[in-house]
C-alpha positions as CSV (number, residue, x, y, z in Angstrom):
1,X,7.4,-9.5,9.0
2,X,10.9,-9.7,10.6
3,X,11.1,-10.0,14.4
4,X,13.4,-7.1,14.7
5,X,12.0,-5.0,17.9
6,X,9.3,-3.5,15.9
7,X,6.5,-6.2,16.5
8,X,3.7,-3.6,17.2
9,X,4.4,-1.7,14.0
10,X,4.5,-4.8,12.0
11,X,1.4,-6.3,13.6
12,X,-0.2,-2.9,12.7
13,X,1.0,-3.2,8.8
14,X,-0.3,-7.0,9.0
15,X,-3.5,-5.6,10.1
16,X,-3.9,-3.2,7.4
17,X,-2.8,-5.8,4.7
18,X,-5.5,-8.4,6.1
19,X,-8.1,-5.1,5.9
20,X,-8.3,-4.9,9.6
21,X,-7.8,-1.4,11.5
22,X,-4.8,-1.6,14.0
23,X,-5.3,-1.5,17.4
24,X,-5.2,1.9,19.4
25,X,-1.9,0.5,20.9
26,X,-0.3,-0.6,17.7
27,X,-1.0,2.9,16.1
28,X,0.5,4.6,19.1
29,X,3.6,2.7,18.9
30,X,3.8,3.2,15.0
31,X,3.5,7.0,15.2
32,X,7.1,7.1,16.6
33,X,8.0,6.4,13.0
34,X,5.8,9.1,11.2
35,X,7.5,11.0,8.5
36,X,7.9,14.2,10.4
37,X,7.4,16.6,7.3
38,X,4.0,15.9,6.0
39,X,3.8,16.0,2.3
40,X,7.3,17.3,1.7
41,X,9.4,14.9,0.9
42,X,12.5,17.3,0.1
43,X,14.6,15.8,3.1
44,X,13.7,12.1,2.1
45,X,16.7,9.9,1.8
46,X,19.2,12.4,3.3
47,X,20.4,9.7,5.8
48,X,17.8,10.3,8.6
49,X,16.9,6.7,9.3
50,X,15.3,3.7,7.6
51,X,13.1,4.9,5.2
52,X,11.0,1.5,5.3
53,X,9.5,2.8,8.8
54,X,7.8,5.8,7.8
55,X,6.3,3.9,4.7
56,X,5.1,1.0,7.1
57,X,3.6,3.7,9.3
58,X,2.0,5.6,6.8
59,X,0.1,2.3,6.0
60,X,-1.1,1.8,9.4
61,X,-2.8,5.0,9.1
62,X,-4.3,4.4,5.7
63,X,-2.4,7.7,4.2
64,X,-2.4,6.3,0.6
65,X,-2.0,9.8,-0.7
66,X,1.5,10.0,0.9
67,X,2.6,6.7,-0.6
68,X,1.6,8.0,-4.1
69,X,3.7,11.1,-3.4
70,X,6.4,9.1,-2.3
71,X,6.1,7.0,-5.7
72,X,6.3,10.1,-7.7
73,X,9.4,11.4,-5.6
74,X,11.1,8.1,-6.6
75,X,10.2,8.7,-10.1
76,X,12.2,11.9,-10.0
77,X,15.1,11.2,-7.5
78,X,15.6,7.7,-7.5
79,X,13.8,4.2,-6.9
80,X,13.4,3.1,-3.4
81,X,15.7,5.6,-1.7
82,X,18.4,4.7,0.1
83,X,17.8,1.1,0.0
84,X,18.9,1.1,-3.4
85,X,19.6,-2.4,-4.9
86,X,18.6,-4.0,-1.8
87,X,17.3,-7.8,-2.0
88,X,15.9,-8.1,1.3
89,X,12.0,-8.7,2.4
90,X,11.8,-6.1,5.2
91,X,13.6,-3.0,3.4
92,X,12.8,-3.6,0.1
93,X,10.0,-6.2,-1.3
94,X,8.1,-5.5,2.1
95,X,7.9,-2.0,1.1
96,X,6.7,-2.9,-2.5
97,X,3.9,-4.9,-1.4
98,X,2.2,-2.3,0.9
99,X,2.7,0.1,-2.1
100,X,0.6,-2.3,-3.9
101,X,-1.8,-2.2,-1.1
102,X,-2.1,1.5,-1.4
103,X,-2.6,1.3,-5.2
104,X,-5.4,-1.2,-4.6
105,X,-7.3,1.3,-2.3
106,X,-6.6,4.5,-4.5
107,X,-8.3,2.4,-7.2
108,X,-11.1,2.0,-5.1
109,X,-11.5,5.7,-4.3
110,X,-11.0,6.6,-7.8
111,X,-8.0,8.1,-7.4
112,X,-6.6,6.7,-10.9
113,X,-3.8,9.0,-11.3
114,X,-2.1,8.5,-8.1
115,X,-2.6,4.7,-8.2
116,X,-0.7,4.9,-11.8
117,X,2.2,6.6,-10.1
118,X,2.6,3.6,-7.6
119,X,2.1,1.2,-10.5
120,X,5.0,2.8,-12.3
121,X,7.2,2.7,-9.3
122,X,6.5,-0.9,-8.8
123,X,7.3,-1.7,-12.6
124,X,10.4,0.1,-12.3
125,X,11.5,-1.8,-9.3
126,X,10.6,-5.2,-11.3
127,X,12.5,-3.9,-14.0
128,X,15.8,-3.4,-12.0
129,X,15.3,-7.0,-10.8
130,X,14.5,-8.6,-14.0
131,X,17.6,-7.1,-15.8
132,X,19.8,-8.9,-13.2
133,X,17.9,-12.2,-13.0
134,X,18.2,-15.6,-14.7
135,X,15.9,-18.5,-14.8
136,X,17.4,-20.8,-12.2
137,X,17.0,-21.5,-8.4
138,X,19.5,-20.1,-6.1
139,X,20.9,-23.2,-4.1
140,X,24.5,-22.1,-3.0
141,X,26.0,-19.1,-1.8
142,X,29.5,-18.1,-2.0
143,X,30.5,-14.7,0.0
144,X,33.9,-13.3,-0.7
145,X,34.8,-11.2,2.2
146,X,38.1,-9.6,3.3
147,X,38.5,-12.3,6.1
148,X,38.0,-15.0,3.2
149,X,35.5,-17.0,1.3
150,X,32.4,-18.2,3.2
151,X,30.2,-21.1,1.3
152,X,26.8,-22.5,2.3
153,X,24.0,-24.2,1.1
154,X,20.7,-22.7,0.7
155,X,17.6,-24.5,2.2
156,X,15.1,-25.8,-0.3
157,X,12.6,-23.3,-1.1
158,X,9.4,-23.4,0.7
159,X,6.0,-23.7,-0.8
160,X,4.1,-20.3,-1.5
161,X,4.4,-17.6,-4.0
162,X,7.4,-16.0,-5.6
163,X,10.8,-17.9,-5.7
164,X,9.4,-20.3,-3.4
165,X,8.0,-21.5,-6.6
166,X,11.5,-22.8,-8.3
167,X,13.4,-21.4,-11.0
168,X,14.4,-17.7,-10.7
169,X,17.3,-15.8,-9.2
170,X,18.3,-12.4,-8.8
171,X,21.9,-11.3,-8.7
172,X,21.9,-9.5,-5.2
173,X,24.0,-6.1,-4.4
174,X,23.2,-3.0,-2.8
175,X,22.0,-1.6,0.5
176,X,20.8,-4.1,3.1
177,X,21.7,-7.6,3.4
178,X,21.2,-10.6,5.7
179,X,23.7,-12.2,8.0
180,X,24.1,-16.0,8.6
181,X,21.1,-17.8,10.2
182,X,18.5,-15.9,8.1
183,X,15.4,-17.8,6.6
184,X,17.4,-18.2,3.1
185,X,20.6,-19.2,4.5
186,X,21.8,-15.8,5.0
187,X,25.3,-15.7,3.3
188,X,23.8,-13.2,0.9
189,X,20.2,-12.0,1.0
190,X,16.9,-13.6,2.0
191,X,16.1,-13.9,-1.9
192,X,13.3,-11.3,-1.5
193,X,13.9,-10.0,-5.0
194,X,13.6,-13.3,-6.6
195,X,10.6,-14.1,-4.6
196,X,8.5,-10.4,-5.5
197,X,9.6,-11.0,-9.5
198,X,8.4,-14.7,-9.8
199,X,5.2,-13.4,-8.1
200,X,4.7,-10.4,-10.3
201,X,5.2,-12.8,-13.4
202,X,2.8,-15.6,-11.8
203,X,-0.1,-13.0,-11.0
204,X,0.5,-9.9,-13.1
205,X,-2.6,-8.1,-12.2
206,X,-1.9,-8.1,-8.7
207,X,1.4,-6.2,-9.4
208,X,-0.1,-4.1,-11.8
209,X,1.5,-5.1,-14.8
210,X,-0.2,-5.1,-18.2
211,X,0.0,-8.4,-20.3
212,X,2.7,-7.0,-22.7
213,X,4.7,-5.8,-19.6
214,X,4.5,-9.2,-18.0
215,X,5.6,-10.8,-21.5
216,X,8.6,-8.7,-21.9
217,X,9.9,-9.0,-18.3
218,X,9.6,-12.8,-19.0
219,X,11.8,-12.5,-22.1
220,X,14.3,-10.7,-20.5
221,X,14.5,-13.1,-17.4
222,X,14.6,-15.9,-20.0
223,X,17.3,-14.6,-22.6
224,X,20.2,-16.6,-23.5
225,X,21.5,-15.1,-26.6
226,X,22.6,-17.2,-29.4
227,X,20.0,-16.6,-32.5
228,X,17.7,-14.9,-30.3
229,X,20.1,-12.1,-29.2
230,X,18.8,-9.1,-31.0
231,X,15.2,-10.0,-29.7
232,X,16.3,-10.3,-26.2
233,X,18.3,-7.3,-26.2
234,X,15.1,-5.4,-27.7
235,X,13.3,-6.6,-24.7
236,X,15.9,-5.8,-22.3
237,X,16.0,-2.2,-23.8
238,X,12.4,-1.8,-23.4
239,X,12.5,-3.0,-19.9
240,X,15.6,-0.5,-19.0
241,X,13.2,2.3,-20.0
242,X,10.9,1.6,-17.2
243,X,13.7,2.3,-14.7
244,X,13.9,5.4,-12.4
245,X,17.5,6.8,-11.8
246,X,19.7,6.5,-8.2
247,X,20.2,9.0,-5.5
248,X,22.9,11.5,-6.1
249,X,26.2,9.9,-5.9
250,X,24.8,6.4,-6.4
251,X,25.7,4.1,-9.4
252,X,24.2,0.6,-10.1
253,X,25.3,-1.6,-13.0
254,X,23.0,-4.3,-14.1
255,X,24.6,-7.0,-16.2
256,X,23.6,-10.3,-18.2
257,X,25.7,-12.6,-20.2
258,X,25.0,-16.3,-21.2
259,X,26.9,-17.4,-18.1
260,X,24.3,-15.5,-15.7
261,X,23.7,-12.2,-14.1
262,X,25.6,-9.7,-12.1
263,X,24.6,-6.6,-10.4
264,X,27.4,-4.0,-9.0
265,X,26.6,-1.4,-6.2
266,X,29.3,1.3,-6.8
267,X,28.6,3.6,-4.2
268,X,29.0,2.6,-0.5
269,X,27.3,3.6,2.6
270,X,26.6,7.2,2.9
271,X,28.6,8.5,5.2
272,X,29.5,7.0,8.8
273,X,27.2,6.3,11.7
274,X,24.9,4.5,9.1
275,X,23.3,1.0,10.2
276,X,22.9,0.1,6.4
277,X,25.7,-2.4,5.5
278,X,25.5,-3.4,2.0
279,X,27.3,-5.9,-0.9
280,X,29.3,-4.4,-3.6
281,X,28.9,-7.2,-6.2
282,X,26.4,-10.0,-6.5
283,X,26.2,-12.7,-9.4
284,X,23.9,-15.8,-9.9
285,X,24.6,-18.6,-12.2
286,X,22.4,-21.2,-14.1
287,X,24.1,-23.8,-11.6
288,X,22.5,-22.1,-8.6
289,X,25.7,-20.5,-7.3
290,X,25.3,-17.2,-6.0
291,X,28.5,-15.1,-5.3
292,X,28.7,-11.7,-3.2
293,X,31.3,-9.4,-2.7
294,X,31.4,-7.8,0.9
295,X,34.4,-6.1,2.0
296,X,33.4,-5.8,5.5
297,X,30.4,-7.3,7.7
298,X,28.1,-5.2,10.1
299,X,29.8,-3.9,13.1
300,X,33.3,-5.1,11.6
301,X,35.9,-2.2,11.9
302,X,35.2,0.5,9.4
303,X,32.0,-1.3,8.0
304,X,29.9,2.0,8.6
305,X,32.4,4.5,6.8
306,X,31.5,3.5,3.2
307,X,33.9,1.8,0.8
308,X,35.0,1.9,-2.8
309,X,34.7,-0.3,-5.7
310,X,36.9,-0.6,-8.6
311,X,37.5,-2.9,-11.7
312,X,40.7,-4.0,-12.9
313,X,40.5,-6.3,-16.0
314,X,38.3,-9.1,-14.9
315,X,38.2,-8.4,-11.3
316,X,36.2,-6.1,-9.0
317,X,37.8,-5.3,-5.8
318,X,35.7,-3.7,-2.7
319,X,37.8,-1.7,-0.1
320,X,36.9,-0.2,3.3
321,X,38.5,0.6,6.4
322,X,37.7,-2.8,7.6
323,X,38.9,-4.5,4.7
324,X,39.6,-5.5,1.1
325,X,37.9,-8.4,-1.0
326,X,37.9,-9.3,-4.8
327,X,35.6,-11.1,-7.0
328,X,36.1,-12.3,-10.8
329,X,33.8,-10.5,-13.2
330,X,31.1,-12.8,-14.5
331,X,32.4,-14.2,-17.7
332,X,30.7,-15.0,-20.9
333,X,29.1,-13.2,-23.8
334,X,27.5,-10.0,-22.6
335,X,23.8,-9.9,-23.6
336,X,23.5,-6.4,-22.1
337,X,24.6,-3.8,-19.6
338,X,22.5,-1.3,-18.1
339,X,24.0,1.8,-16.0
340,X,21.9,3.6,-13.6
341,X,23.8,6.8,-12.0
342,X,21.9,9.6,-10.5
343,X,19.0,10.3,-13.0
344,X,20.7,8.9,-16.3
345,X,19.9,5.2,-17.2
346,X,22.2,3.8,-20.0
347,X,21.5,0.8,-22.1
348,X,24.9,-0.7,-23.6
């Protein structure tokens, strides 16, 4: 996990993932991040800090029923809480990985209903990724900011699971991003969403996918329109039915064209003093180009005060107190658009 000043918590999670019990020192450190309201999740995602921390802390204590309750909360109030749309390993795919551990442990204990709640939450997350994914490895980043356009080349994928296997890219937009110098080149994200989705399609049983579900996700990723357009749309419509909504006041748009995939995160940071910078728009193209729109970087003036995203003609503009930036809308024939706002999901 990330070297983020939380080494004992990270080590405790790694121990559970490996089937070991964390050390007493690790558990004492992790306890600082315990959810303070027991099984009452009514205050979850109300701006009280990073949600991944109490999730990881619950893993250190093997509190699998808490994670199942959280999965049910997601189904009613919005997928992955305040990390909506995130494409970052520590804040998003890492959370999904530990939820899968909880599912396995619940199945061992005969808690089939709780395990199924987690399976459906993971499926919803994978659906959100697949609807804005294309079968092309991300190789180049282009970040549009208030101070100009920054470009970079992503290092060659490493061997291993996920997008470390070549050939899958997800449009990044939402809370949490990596900055320059991250493992994957850093101008947009660390490619965690592509890694997670590719791993799930490679090893469906580990990720709780039924055979038909995995085949439908695969069809969505490989959609190309043309004579198969109606079949592609039918697969995407099915996958969109697996989605959960978003938190109140948030809106995500997932769009696929014959020129790539696009995700728009319309709602900005939830009030001042947040440590959750985000990207407004992300696009991936078959050439390997990943474009992202970010009005201001972390710690720039106004970066934590939220922003607005507008669409005028074929241009998106994101504005905040720290800057304004624009990005052309992804062109080509639209295969589908999925609008996710509050508790509603619309397939267009």
